[in-house]
N, C-alpha and C positions, 0 to 999 in steps of 0.2 A: 441445361438451363440453370440460371442462378438469379438471385435477387441483388440488384446493385446496392452497394453499401449505403448510399445516401437515402435509400428507402427503408432503412432499418433503424429503429431507436436503440439506445443503449440497453433497454430492457429486453431486446430481441423481438419486440412487437413491430409489425409492419406499420409504416406511416399511412399507407393508403387504406388499410382495413383494420379497424379497431378490433382487438381480441384475437387477431391472427398472429401467431408467433412462429418464427423460423429458427431452425438450429441445424448445424452440420454443413455439408458441402453446398447446399443451396445458398448459403451466405458467402460462398467464395473461399472457404477454408479447405484444408487438406489434413488428414491425420485422425487417428482414433481418439487421442486425448483431446484434441481441439473440439471434435464433434461431441464427445462425452461432456465436456465442460459446458458447451453451449446448451446441450440438452438439459443439464441440471438447472442452469439459469432460466431457460425458457419455461421449464416446468414450474419452477417456483413462481415466476412472474405471471404465468397463466392462472395459477391459483389465486394470487394476490389480485389479479385483474377481476376475477369472478367475485371476490370478496370486497371489491371496491377499496382496496388498500394501495398505498404508494408502492411503486415497483422497487425491486431489490436490485440495486446497481452498485457494483464494486468499482472503485476508481483505481488508477494506476499505482497508487501507493499502498493498496490493500492486498492485492492478489494478482497473480499472473493472468487469471481469467479477466480481470479488469483491464490489464494491458492489452490483451487480445481483442476484446470487444471494442475498446477505445480506438485501437489501431485501424480496424477495418470499418468503423462507423465515421471516421474523420478523414480517411485517406482513400484514394482511388486505387484499389488493388489491381495490378496488371497480371498477376499470376496467383495460383492457389496459395493462400496464406498459411504459413507454419509458425507456430509460436516458439521463439528462441529466447533464452534468457537475456541475450544481448539487446533485445528490444526494450527491456525495462530499464529506465533511468534510475530507479530506486532499488537496485538489486540487494543492497545491504539490508534494506528493510524487509525484503521478501525472501527471508531465509527459511529453510525447511524447519529449523529448530524452533522458530517463533510462529509457526502457522496457527497453532492453537490460540496464542495471544492475540494475533491479528483478527481472527475470525470468531473468537469466543463471544463478543458482544452480539453478533448476528445469530449464533447458535442459541444464545439465551433469549434473544428477542423473539425468535420464531419457535420457541419451545421445543428445540431439538434435543435438549438435555434434561434429564431428570434432576430432582432436587439434590440427590446424593452426588451426581456428577458435577453439578454446579458448585456444591460445597467443597468437593475434592479439588477441583481446579483452582478455586479461589484460595484455598489453603496452600496449594502449591505456589501460587503467585506471592502470597504473604510470606511464605517460608523463604522464597528466593530473595525477596527484598530484605528480609531480616538477616539472611546470610551475607548479603553484600555489605551490610553495616558492620557485621562481625569481622569480615576481611579488612574493612577500612580501619577498624580500631586495633586489631591484633598486630603486634610488631614482632619481628624475628631478627635475631642477631645476624649481622653480615657474615660472620664466621660459619654460619650453619647453612648457607645457600650455595656453597661450592664455588665453581668458576664464575657464576653470575655475580657473586659478591665483588669481583674485581671492577665492576662497573660503578661501584659506590665507594670509592677510595676515601671520601671525606665524611662518611657516615658510619655510625656504629650499628645502627639498626634501621630497618624499613618496614612499612606495613605490608601485610600479605596482599593488599590491593596493589601496591606498587610493584611487588614481586611478580604478580600475575600478569602485569602489563608488559613485562620484559619479553622481547622476541625469543621464541623457542621454549618458553615456560608454559606449561599446561596445568590443569587441575591435578593430573597424575603426579606432578612434581611437588605439589602442595600437600597432598594427602598424608604423606609420612610425617609432616611437620605439625599437623593439627593436634596430635596427642600431647604436645608440649605446653598447651595453653590451659589456663584454669577454666575459661568459658567453654561451654559445650557447643561443638559445631554439629550440624545436621548429619545424620547417618545415612541420608538418602543421596546416592550418587547423582541422581537426576537433579535434585535441588542444587547441589554443589556445582555441577556442570553448567546449569543455567546461570548461576551467579557468576561463575568464572567467565562465561561468554560475554555477559553484560559488562563486566569490569574491563575485560581485555579490549573490547571494541567500543567502549563508552564514548571516546572522542570522535570516532568516525560516525557512530550512530547519531550523536548529537548534531554533528555537521549536516548529516543527511536529513535529520528531522527538521532543521531550519529550512532546508530546500523544500521539504514536503509541506511545511506550513505556508510557504509562499505559493506553492501549487494549490493548496486547499483554499487559499484566499481567492484565487482566480476562479476556482471551481464553485465557490459560494456566490459568485457574481452571476446569478441565474438570468437566463433570457427566456421570456415568455414564448410558448410554442407558436402562437399566432403573430409573432413579431414580424413587422415588414421592414425590409432593408432597402427598398427601392427609393425611398425619399431621404436617405441619409446623405447630407451634403458633405463633400470632401472625401467620400468613400469611392474607391476605384470601382469601375463597372465589373471588373473581373472578381473583385471581392464580394460585391453585391450578388453576383451570379452564384458564387460558391456558397455563400451564407444561405441564400434562398434554397439551394439544392440540398445542402446537408442539414439545415435547420439545427445548429448547435444548441445545446441546452445551457451552456455557460460560456463565459469569456475564455476560460481555460481551454475548453473543447474547441472553441472557435479559433484560438491561436494555433492549434495543432493541425488544422486543415491545410493540406498541401497548397503552396502558393500564397498563403496569407502572411503578411509582414507585420512587424511590431507597429508600424504606422497605421495599418488597417485596424488593429486592435485598439489603438489609442483613440482613433476616431469613433469606433463602435462604442467604446467605454463611455466617452463623453455623451454621445447621443442616448445611450441606454440609461445613463444616470438622469438625464433630462426627462426621458420618457417615464421613468418610475416616479419622479417628482410630480409630473403632470397627472399621472394616474391617482396618486395620493390626494 
């Protein structure tokens, strides 16, 4: 037995029975990690439900748990669901090394960290940003960077930031050079590695962030839970049926339902805007 995906909210609460949360294989998933992740989310939201707080929902750009839950609450799974990294469209943002940065706001919000841990991590973030600025300002002579220097025939020197962006260059190549500068660089390898990663992939990360911003804009276009799709003129009957079944919480989520076209979303967007203006 299992619970159909369209009967589960992104908070893992069932739509038919308030306060009843499902996690694991009953939701149509397979695997220990998938079940453990759902158990974590369901447990958090069960407590929040008791305390009359808003549910804890991770979106596709914040965590792989968000990808998993969104996948099987907007799509009809025909076989046990397994979470693969290929299912995430924002994989560059969902790296292992930035997990703390992504989820820190939630850890702080729900008081999962003590004051010392909060201060320690915020210091790490500030130190990383400061180190990035140092790499940006410090310049190294082309003659001191070996074979890589041949790529800069018309320059006498480049910044450490530019050097780190070169293919094949890592923070390990930069470490021996830091003693040549008057300014003091951090003695923490963690801070230096974090700064190097941000510098090296800055262009790719910025491009993906623009995609995430577009995604967030659609996610912020919320749909009331009791919204009726039956009387929307110009909307296909198939779309009406799927929207009524899955009850998406936002335009973004509605657009990810199987069989829904951009045209359906355009019609829904116009009608939803009119509905919100009428309510006001």
